[in-house]
Every structure is written in C-alpha cells, then in structure tokens.
N, C-alpha and C positions, 0 to 999 in steps of 0.2 A: 504493500500500500504506500509506503514511504517513497519508493522508487517511482511509482506511477504519479504520485503527487509532485515530485520533483520534475518529472517530464512535463506535466501540465503547466507548472509554473514557468519552466524554461520556454515552452511553446508560446505562452502569453507574453513573455519578455521579448521573444523574437519578433512576434507580430507587432508589438508596440514599438520596438526599435526601428522596424521598417517605416512605420508611420512617422516617427520622430526624424528619421533621416530625410524624409520628404519635406518636413517643416523646416529643417535647417537649411536645406538647399534652396527652398523658397526664400528664406531670409537672406541668404547670400545673393540670390538673383536680384532681390529688391535693393540691396545695399552696396554690393560689390566690396564688402569688407573682407580683408584677409583673415581676420580673427574669426569671423563667422564661417568662412570657408574652411578654416582649420578644424573647427568644431564639426562641420558637416562631413569632412573627409574622415574624421574619426568615427562618425556614425556608420560609414561603410564597413569599417573594421568591426564595429559592434554587431552588425547584421551578419557578416561572414563568420565571425567567431561564435555568435549565438547559434547559427545553424549547425556548426560543427559540435558545439556544446550539446545541443539537443540530440544529435546523432550519438554522441559518446554516452549520454545518459541512457538512451535506449539500449545501446550495446552493453553498457555496464550492468543493466538490470537483468540481462540474460543469465540463467543458471549455469553453473560450471558444467563442463562436458569433458570428454576424453582428451581433446586437444588443449583445453584450458582448465587444468585441474584446480587452479587457484581462483577460477572465475575470470571475469572480464573487467574488473575494477581498475586495472592499470591504465585503461584507455582514458580515464578521467585526467590522469597526469599528462597524457599526450595532448588532450584537448586544452588543458591549461597552458601547456608549453606553446602550442600553436597560437593561442590567444595572446600570450605575452609577447611572442615574436611579432605578430601583426601590429600590436600596439606600439612596439618599439619602432617598427618600420614607418608606421603612420606618423609618429612623433618626429622622426628625422625628416620625413617628407614635408611636414608642416613647417619646420625650421627653414628648409630650403625655399619653400614657397613664400614665407614671410620675408626672407632676405631679398628675393626677386621683387616682391611688391614694394619693399622699402626703397629699392634702387629705382624702380619705375615710377614711383610716386602716384599710387592709385588715388582716384577721386571717389569719395563715398556719397551715397544717396540714401534718403529715407531711413536714417538711423533709428528713428522712433519705432517704425514697423519692425525693423530687425531686432530691436531690444525686446519688444513684446513677444515675438515669435520664439526667440531664443530663450527667453525667460520661461515660457511654457514648456519647451522641450527640456530645459535643465531641471525644472521642478519634477517632471515625470521621471527623468533619469534618476533623480535623488531617491524617489519612492521605490523604484524598481531595484536600485542598488542596495538599499537597506533590506528589502525583502529577500533578495538573493543571498546577501552576506549572512544575515541571521539564520536563514534556512540552511545554508551551506555549512555553517559552523555547528548548528544543532544536529545535522545529519552526517557530518564529517564528509562532505562532498567537495573534493578539490575543484571540480568543474563549477559548481555554484559559487564557491568562495572566490575563484578567479573572476567569474563574471560580475559578481557583486562589487569586488574591489575595483574592477575596470569601470563600471558604471558610476560608482561613487567618485572616482578620480575625475571622470568626465563631468559629473555634476558640479564639483567644486571648482574645476577649471572654468566651467561655464560662468560661475559666479564671478570669478576674477576677470574673465573676458567682458562680462557685462559692465563691470566697474570701469574697464578701459573704454568701452563704447560711450558710457555716460560722460566720462572725462573728455572724450573727443567732442561730444555734443556741447559741452560747456565751454571748451577752450578753442575749438576749431583746429587743433593740432593733429592733423591726419596721420603723421608718422607714428603716433602712439599705437595705432591699429596694428602695424607690423611688429612693433616691439612686444605688444601683448600676445600676438600670434606666436612669435618665436618663443616667448616664455612658456606659453601653453604647450608648444611642441616639446620643449626640454622636459617639462613636468611629466607628460604622459610617456615620454621615452624612459624616464626613471621608473615610473610605475610599471611599465611593461617589463623592464628588466627584473624587477622584484617578483612579479608573477612567474616569469620564466625561470628565475633562480629556484623558487619553491617547487616548481613542477619538475625540474631536473633533479632536485634532491629526492623527490618521491620516486622518480624512475630509477635512480641510482640506489634505492633502498637505504637512504640515509636515515639513521635512527632519530625518531622524534623523541627527544629527551624528556619532554613534558609528559607525553603519553607513557613512556617507559617508567618514569618516576611514579606516576599515578598507579600503574598496574602493580609495581613492586610494593608500593605502600599498602595496597589492598591485601596482598599476600602476607606482608609483615604483620599487619594488624590482626589477622585471624589465623596465624600459623599455628600448627599443632606440634606437640613435642616430638612426634616421630617424623616430621619434616625436617630432617637433620640439617640439610644444606641446600642452597640454591646458587647455581653459578652458570656461566656461559649463556647469559640471558640476552636474547636478540628480538627486536621488534621490527616487523616489516609490514607496511601498509599497502593493501591492494584496494584502492579506492576507499570506501567507507568501512571495510573489514580489516581488522588487525590479525596478523598471524604472528604468534609468539613461539620461538624455539627456546628451550632451556633444559638444563640438567637438574634433577632433583635427587638428592641422596636420601635413601630410606634404609631402615635396618635390613641387613643382608639376609636375615633368616625369615623375612616375611614371605609367605607363599604368594604365588603370582596373583591369585584372586584378591588377597589383602592389599598388595601393592597397587593393583589396578584401581581398587576402591579409593585409595588415598589420592591417586592422580585424578580420578574422576571428581573427587571432592574439591580439588584445586581448580579444576575447570569450571565447575558450577559456581564456585565462589567468585571467580573473576567475571564470569558472564552475568551474574546477578548484580554486581556492583559497578561494572564498567559502563560508561555512557555509550559505547558502540559495540557491535558484534565482535567477538574474539574467538579465534581458532587457535588452540594450543597444541603444539607438538612437543611433548615432554619425554625426555630420555631419562629412564630410571637408572640411577647408580647405586650399587650396594655400599654400605658404609664399610670403612676399614678401621683398623685399630687407632690410627691417628685422629679419627673422627670422634672418639669417645669424649675428648675434652670439650667439644662444642655441642654434644648431644644432651638435651635436657630430658630425655626419656627416663623417668624415675625408676621404672620396674624392668629395665633391660636385663634379661638373663645372661647376656653375652658381654657385658661391659668389661673392658680390659684396664681402664684407668678412670679416675673420677672426673665428673663434670667440672669444668673450670669457668667457662663463660660462654655465652651465646654470641654468634656473629649476627650483628644487626644487618638486615637486608636493606640495602639502598643501592643507588646507581654505582657507587665506587666498589662495592663488594660483589654484587651479582653479575656485573659485566665481565668479571674475570673468567678466563677459560681454564679454571683449575679448582679442585676441591679445596675448601678451607681447612685449616688446622688450628689447634689451640695455641700453638706457639706463634701464630700471627698476631695475637693480642685481640682484645675486643674491638669491634668496629661498629 
C-alpha cells in the first residue's frame, strides 16, 4: 500500500510539474527575463527527472525474483543519481545563458505579469517539495527525498529570483536579471551535486551510520545474557529495505533449534522497533574459552573463567571483524 501511495503521489507531482513548466515558459515569453528562463529551463529537468522517478518507483515496488534476489530497490538510487546529474547540468547551462544575456544586454517587458506567474509556480513547487520530502523520509525512499529536495531548492531559488525581479522593477537596473540568473544556476548546481553524492553513496553501499547506530542501540537495549557477542556488523540499503549482515556469538553447546530461536528473537526485535523493513543475515559463532570473561550467562555449565565485564554494543565495537575478548577492556 505504501509503494502504491508513493507512485500516486509521484504521478501527481509529475503532472503538476508539466503544468508549472508551461506557466514558467509563458512568463519568460511575456518578459524575456533570463532569470525566469533559468527557472523555466529547470522545470524541464523537473519533468524529465519526475518521469524517471515515477518509473523507478514502479520498478522498485516489484517483488524480488530469481534475477533480483534482493529486490529492485536499488533503482531508486539510480533515479536519484540521474536527477542530481540533470540538475547539475541545468545549473551550469543557466550560468552560461545568464552570462550571454548579460553581455547582450537583454531588454525586459511586462515584469509584473512575470512576477505573478512565477510566484504561483514557486508556491506550488514549495507545497509539492514539502510533501515529497516528508513522505520520502517517512518511507525511506531515496527517489522521493531527491525529488522533494530538488523541488524545495527550486522553490527557494524562485523566491530569490522574484526578489531580483522586484528590484529591477524598482530600480530599472536590467543587468540585475542576469546576475540573479547566474546565482540561481550556481545554487541548483550545488544542490544537484549533493543529491548525486547521496545517490552514489547508496549505490556504493556506503554505511548509513545513523541507521546502523539506531539498529545497534535496539539490540543493546534488549540483549539477552546468552547473546554473548556481536561483531562484523554491516548495513546495506536496497531502496527502503535494510539488509543487515552480522556475526552473533552464542554458547557453543546450544542445539541448533535453540540457537535458531535466539537468532529469530533478534530478528523480531529489530523489525518490531525499526522504522523501516529489515532483513537480517546472521552468522552464528560458537563461543570459545576467551569469551567467558565477557559472557554474562549466570548458569553456564561450561564456563572456563569468571565473568569480568560486558562489551557495550555500539558502532566502535560491533563494526569490528573479530570476536571480542575480556582483555580488550570494557567498551
């Protein structure tokens, strides 16, 4: 239901974006303003990126299959990367167009009409951007977050551009139009780079430290005495679904059924308390004599040495690719 809702929202944004593009080009046609043209050119990017975002949401909603055992969620990072790249290219093109207009000395017309039309488009972009950003964060959708960030940057840059147009109207200094257009181009280029950077991080499986810290805190807060150790913890995001790999040390003498029950309890715990779907791949390690010093299991029949201290599970401790020992000290 969530995926279908996201698709409907994106389809609504795409259709509205096409309408706003027409309004902005009408405003440019009426005024011949470089700043308004810059805004209109970015609207082309909005529509193209929005169409690909809609496609990526449809594809990401498909269930996993034999060819895609982890699902299709990664396409959302590709969509965000394409959108970021298009925004960067549009920003650079706007800077070039503004420089050409400055040198040519464009003459402006009917600024009042342009201000009204652009204000309307900017207000609608602001509303759409807020809706997409909030929904994207709530549902952990890179596509919606990228689209919302893009539309919000478009809306705020429209506000700045309108300030420039009003200033031109009051002062008759036409060159201000090109200066504001160039500034707008630089601003959206930077925003596009940020979106692209985040998308590349997702495609490269860069660890989301905030998400990892939250998941580890869930396990630490409810850990059982026989969950002796946690290490080699890795988090990979496939769209809105998290995939977690880790090693858990359990008492070596537990029968397979008991060990599986402990792992299943960890999986339920994380999924009940995590704000997004989590798939865990847990490798079970048997405890060794050096584990006794950090094992808090009070009635262990195979203890070789006394319990000394527990290892606190946090980012620094569980990302290590090795079992912990008592001689490492409390962490």
